Structure formats: C-alpha cells, structure tokens
N, C-alpha and C positions, 0 to 999 in steps of 0.2 A: 529377596527383600530389596526394596527400592534404594538406589544409590544417589545421594546428591552430588552435584558438580559445583564446587565453591569457584568463587573468582580467585584465581591463583596469584600468589605473591611471587613475583619473578626476581626479585632483588631486595636488598636490605632497605632501599629508600622508597620502594613502591608501596603506596598505601591505598591505591584505588585503581581500577581500570574501567575503561569505557567500551561497552559492547558496540562493535562495528557492524557485524552481520552474522546472523544465524544461518549456517549452511544447511541445517535440518529443520524440518517443520514438526511440530507436536504430532506425536503418533507415528512418525518415521522410524524404521529400524536402523539402529547404529551398531557399529562393531568397537570392541575395545580398541583404543588407539587411533580410531578414525576421528579426523578433524571435524568438529560440529559448529565451530563458531571462531570468529576473528575478533580480538580485542585490542585496544590501543592502551599501552602504558604510558608513563610519563616520558618514555625514551623511544619506543619502537612499538610496530605492530606485531602481533603475536598469534599464531594458530593454536587454538586449544583443542586437545584431544579428548575423546570420551574415556572416563575412567573404567567403564564397564561395557559389556554388550547388552543388547535388548531393545527396548523401545525409548524413544525420547518422550516420556510421559507428560512433562510439563516444562515450559520455559517461565521462569520467575522474574525475568527482566527482559525489557525490550531493547531494540537497536537504539543507540544514542544515550542509553542510561549509564550513569557513572556509579559503580558499585564498590564499596569497601572490600578489600582483600579479605578472603575467609568467608565471606557471606554466599550462600547458596544461590545460584543463578539457573539451575536446571535440575530435573529429577529424571533418572534412568532406571528402568525396571521393566518388569513384564506386564503384559496386558491384564487389566482388572485389579492391579494392586491398589491398596489403599493409600493415597498420598495426600489426604486431607490435612495431615500435620505440616505440610510444606506451604508456607505463605510466600506472598510476592516479596522480592528482595527490595529493600529500601533504597530507592535512587536518590542520589545527591542532588539537591536543588540548585538551580543556576545561581551564581553570585550576583548579587545585586549591584548596580553601578555605584550607589552610595549606601552607607549603613543608616538604618532607620534610627530615629531618636529614642532613648531609652524610655520606656513606659513607666508610669507611676504604678508601683505594686498594687496600690489599692483600687485602681481602675481597671476593670476587666478589658482584655484587649479587643479592639475592633477588628472583626474579620475584614480581610481585603475585598473590594469589590471584584465580583466575577468578571473576568475579561470578556469584552464584546467579541462575538464571532467574527472571524475574518472571512470574507468571501473568497473562495479559491478562484484563481485567474483561469479565464478560459483559453485554452490552446488546442490546436488541431492534435489528434491523437498521434501522429507522426513526431510531434515536437515536444511531447510530455516529458519534462525532466525527470531524472532518475530520483528514486526516493531519497528522503534525507539520510545522509551517512556516505560512506566510502562508495565510489563507483569503481567497479572492477574492470579494467582495461589493460591489455597487454602493452608493454613499451612500444612495440612496433605499431599498434593500433593508434596510440597517442602521437606518435611522430608523424604517421600519414595523416591523421586528423589535422594537425597543425599545418602541414604542407598544403592540404586541400581546403583549408577554411572551414572544417566541420566540427561542430561541438558534439564530440563523442559522448557527453553526459546526457544527450537527448536519445541516444540510441538504444535498442534492445540488442543485448548480446546473444550470440549463438553458440559461443564456447562453453567450456565446462562450468557448471554453476551459474550460467548467465554471464560469463565474462565476455567483454567487448573484444573481438579480435580484428586483425587488419581486414578481412574480408567484409565485416560489418560496415566499416568506415568506407571502403571503396563502393559498396553496394548503395550506401546512402548518398554518395557523391554521384553515382551513375543515375539514381532516381531523380535528381534535380531538386533537392532540398532548397527551398527558398533562402536567400540570405536575410539577414536582419534588416529591417526597414531603416532607411536613412533618417538622421536626426532632422527634425524640423528647424526653421530658422529661429523660432521663438519657443518659449516653454521650457520645462525641465530638461536636463540632459538624459539622453536615452541610455538605458542599461543594457549592455550586450549579454549579461548573463549574471547569475547568482549562485554561489556555493556556499552551503551552510558552513559556519565556522565550527568545524568539528575535527576529530582526529589529530593528526600531527600538527596542523596549521593552529588549532585551538591550544594545544599544549605549548607550541612556541610563543604564541601570543601572551599566554599567562606567565611563562618563565621570563620572557623579555621584560614585561611590565613589573614583575616582582624584583628582578635584578636591578633595573633603572630606578625604581622608586625606593628601594629599601638599602642599597648599596652605595655609600658615598665614594666617589671615585677620584683618584688622582691620575692624571693623564700626562705623559711624557713622550716625545718624539725626537728622533735623531736621524740625520742624514747618514747613510753608511756607504762607503765606497766598496763596490763589489767587483771592481776590476781584477784584483789578484785572485778573488775567488773564482771567477769566470775562467781565468788563466789556468788555475789548478784544475778545473773541471775539463777544460779542453786538452790539457796535458795528460790527464788520467783517463779520459773517455775510452780510448781504445783498450786499455788494460782492464777497465771496469767491465766492458762488454765482452771482451775475449776470455778473461780469466774468471770473472764472477758472473757472467751472464746477466747484467743489469745495465739499464740506461739511468744514469743518476741525473736527476733534475736539479735545478737551482733550489727548488722548495725541499727536496730531499736534503740538500746541504744545510739549508736553513733550520730544518728540524734537527738534524744531527748536531749543530753547534747551539741551538737553543736548549737542548737537552742538557748539554755540558755546561751552559751557562747557568741554568737553574741549579745543577748540582753544586756549582761554585758558590751560588749566591742563595742559600736555603731560605733566606727570610721571604722570598716570594713564593716559596713552595709550602704554604700553610693553609689552614682551613679553620674557619671560626664556627664553632658550635655554640649551643645556648650558654654553656657555662665554662667553656675553655677555648684556648687557642691551641690547635693541634699542629704540630710539626710533622709534615708528612716524611716518611722514610724513603719512599720510592719516587722516582721521577717518571710519571706517567703522562706522556704528551697527547693531548687531544688534538685531532686534526679536523677543522671545520670544512665539511663537504656539502656543496649545494646539491640538492637533490630535487625531483620534480615537484614534491609537495611541500618543500621548505628546506630545512638544514638539519644535518645530522653531525655528530662529533665522535666518530670512533676513536679508540684510545691505543697508542703504541705504548705497551707497558715496559717499564724498565728501559726506556729509550736511551738514558745516558750511559748504559752498559752495552748498547748495540753498535755493531760496525755500520759503515755507511751503506754496504750493500744490504744488510739486514733491514735498515731503515727504509731503503728505497723499495725492497720487495713488500714489506709490510704495508707501508703507506699506499702503495699502489693498489694492493690487493684490498685493503680496507675501503678505499674510495670506490673501487669497482663494485664491491659487495653491497656498499651503501646505495649507489645509484640503481643496482639491480633489485633493491628491497630484500637482500639476503643476509643482512647482518644479524647475528644473534644478540641477545641482550648483554651477554658478557663482554662484547666488543664495545659496548657503549658506556660501561661503568668503570669507576676507579681513576678517572682522570684527575690530574693535580694541577695542570698547566695547560692553557690551550693556545694554538697558533692559528690565526686566521689570515689567510694569504688572498688578496684580491687583485694582485698583480696581473693575472691573466686577463682581467677585464679592463685593464688600463687605468685603474685607480692609483693615484699617486699616494695619497695619505688618507686616513680615515681613523675614526674612534671606535673600536670594537666593544661590544657589550660584554661584561664579566659572565662567564659561564658558571653561575653559582651553583654549588657551594665553593668552587675554587675562588682563590683570591687574585688571581691575575690573568691577563690574556695579552698576547703579543699580535699586534696588527702589522702586515707587510704589504708595501705598495709596490708598484711596477718598477722594474729596473729599466732606467733609461740613460742614454748617454747625454751628460750635462756638462756645462762649462764651469770648472772649478779652478781655484788658485792654488798652485803647488810651487814652492820655492819662488814665490813672486811673479809666476808666469800663469797666464790662463791656459788650461790644458782641457782636453776632452777626457772625462772618466765616466765610467758606468756606476751610477749611484741609485739607491732606493731608500725611501723613508720607512723606518720601522718605529713602532711606538708600543708602550706598555700602558695599559689600563689596570690599575690595582685598587683593592679595597682599602680605602684609607683608614678603616677602623683597625686594620691589623698590618698593613704594610705602609710604612713611613716614606716620606720622600727620598731620603738618603738611600736606604736599601733598593728602592725601585730604580734610582738613577745609577746605583752601582751595578745592578743586573744590566741595564741598557748599555752602559759603558763597557762591561764585560763582553756582551754579546757583539758590540760593535768592533771591539779589538779582535775577537776571534774570527769575525767575517772578514775583517780588513787584512789579517795576517793568518790565512788559513793553514792548519796542519791536520790533514785527514789521516786519523789513526784508528786502529781496530776499536779502542775504548778510551 
C-alpha cells in the first residue's frame, strides 16, 4: 500500500515548511530512513527521511513551494500502485506587497491579468546560474571561491548529489572563467550576481519586517566599565584553563551575568500571546551567531543556573555547530532573552531588533580604552556600550532601566560563582 510523506511539523511554532531540494527523482528507489529531500523551517534547514522503502512514486510539490505542516508532499510505494487519490499539495502563494482593496460582495471578482512571459537571459553554458533554491557547496569550496573571485553558484558540482567541492572551484579558476565586465561610465549600475530570496534569507527578511513593524520598542543604552571584569578574567585565566579546560571569553562572561540579571529582573523575561502576558519560568539565553547565509540564534537553556565554564563550553559548541550547519531544531527553540554582541566587528553601539516572540534583546558593543572621569581625575578605563531593546507593550521603561542598571552593576563589580 502506498505511503504518503507529509510535510513534518518539527516544533510547536512550525506551521509550514519550504521545499529546498528533492534528492530523489520520481521513480527512483528509496530505503526507509534514507534522506530524500531538504526543507527550510522558520528556524533551520532540515533533512527529511523516507518513512518507508520502495519507489518515490510521485512528488506532490516542487522546490521552492511553501507547504503547510501535515500536508502530503510525496507518495512512496511499489511500482504499479494506484496513487490517483493523491493530488498536488497546495503551495502557499507569495505575500503581495500591499493588500488589495475589499471587493463588493455583489460584484464578481475580476480575474488578474496573466503575467507577460519574461524572456530568459542568454548566457554561455559555463556561466549558467544554479536553479532557483539552495546551491549546495562545501564550506571549503565557498572559502576558496571567495579567495579566487569565483562565483561558485555558476558551477556544476562533482560531489555527492551534485554538491560543489573545492576541486570544482579550483578547476574553474584554472580554466580561466572570464571576470564580470566592468561597469560603463553611464547607464544603470551593473549587477554582479543575483540570488533568489529563499530559504534562511527569506525567513530572516520576513521575521525582521514583522518584528520591526509590529513591536513598539523602547531603547536604552549605558556605558559599562569593564576594567574590573577584564582583571577578573586575567586573574582567573590560568585556573580556568588548567582546572576546567576552558578559555573564557569576555562574551562568555557577559552571557553569564546577563542570565543572572534576567533572573533578578523577571519583568524582561516575559512573552506576549494573543490573550495573555506569560511570565517565563526559565532563563534561556539566545546567542546571535552570524553564519554564511544570515543569522542563527541557538539557545543556552537554564543559563542562570550554569557555571561560567559550562556557559563557555556550550556557547562555543553552539556557535561552531551553527557555522557548520549542524544545529538541530531543538537548539534553536525555547529562547526567552537574546544577546547580540558586535564588539568583535568594532561596532561601538547599535540597536538590535527584538527576536519575537521574546520581549527583549541586549546589544553589546566593542570594549575600548576610553578617557573617563574618576574622583575628579581623567583616567583610562576599558568601557563598552550595552543596550536593551524591549517590547514596550509588555516591558515598561522602569523595569527595562532596572535590568540595565543591574547588569551594569554586575559587570562593573564581578563575582564569578558557580550559580
């Protein structure tokens, strides 16, 4: 009997998934548990396994389609089975830029005009871009492509499943692929390349627009003296490395104290639902990590109960897994408060966008030696600007300011304890 494959529901908040790539064609044999397609959820890319063995009799949705969870997207069975009862999955239509005006109920709707066909651009075979959707390339291939000035998206991969590998990039460079033509002195600006807005980039675009347009923000910043924190880190460095086997960074210490400041100021650890204001019991700190395709926010659960060495190990492991594309969906769910640190990029202060449905996010700027006044004298101290952006529907100014003041006090007078 034919077995349907539904779009999986991988978390409580997942309502739909986007098909990135089918790894099997219709008619191909599949084994139970074999990966047959890649999907994009609202948080992560995911490999979907076949629920049964047999043949991939029919795919009910194509690459790029957005399918509701639970809707069948493929049928697996034996050759000759009747699958006429399985229809195509309803793909979600793209959201229009503006909502159409409401139509009069007495007037039949006017069908939209058929779009005019767009002629395909002519390009040499060696420079044909990859099909719409995700381009599979190894991290090494992407790095070498950047170094050699090669657009890896135009290459045909020789790795497993057509994956672009380092050898493909070097072979392309050796073959002398021509560089993009220089821009002329007049006329429109030349476009170096174009990537469909899909996958993680599309999800980020939708989430950021939603947060920015729907959440009224209150923003506060404070300059924090990190001189004592740096001294504690330096004094404890050898013990941490020898006894605990970790190299504790400034960001680890900021995460450590942020979790404790959130525990002390629970008014910022809340979530607004449609009908209620939820006070979160756990302090789960999201750590914003820049990855090649955008941004991921893995979560350190129960961060307020963890020691500095546990925070250090977990934050480093999560960041490495995020950059390698190896994070599971469970590592991205359950956050209650996020920290975004751009200090490594030399940014002094910025306003971070709230990671909805959370209600607050902390921004951390670069630690720099600055001239400050202490006891009437100008002295050199290492300071950084930290800020909070909070959802003003549920977090008032005073609680937000109390949190920022509490965190400032902890960072300026550090006491590293197990919990």
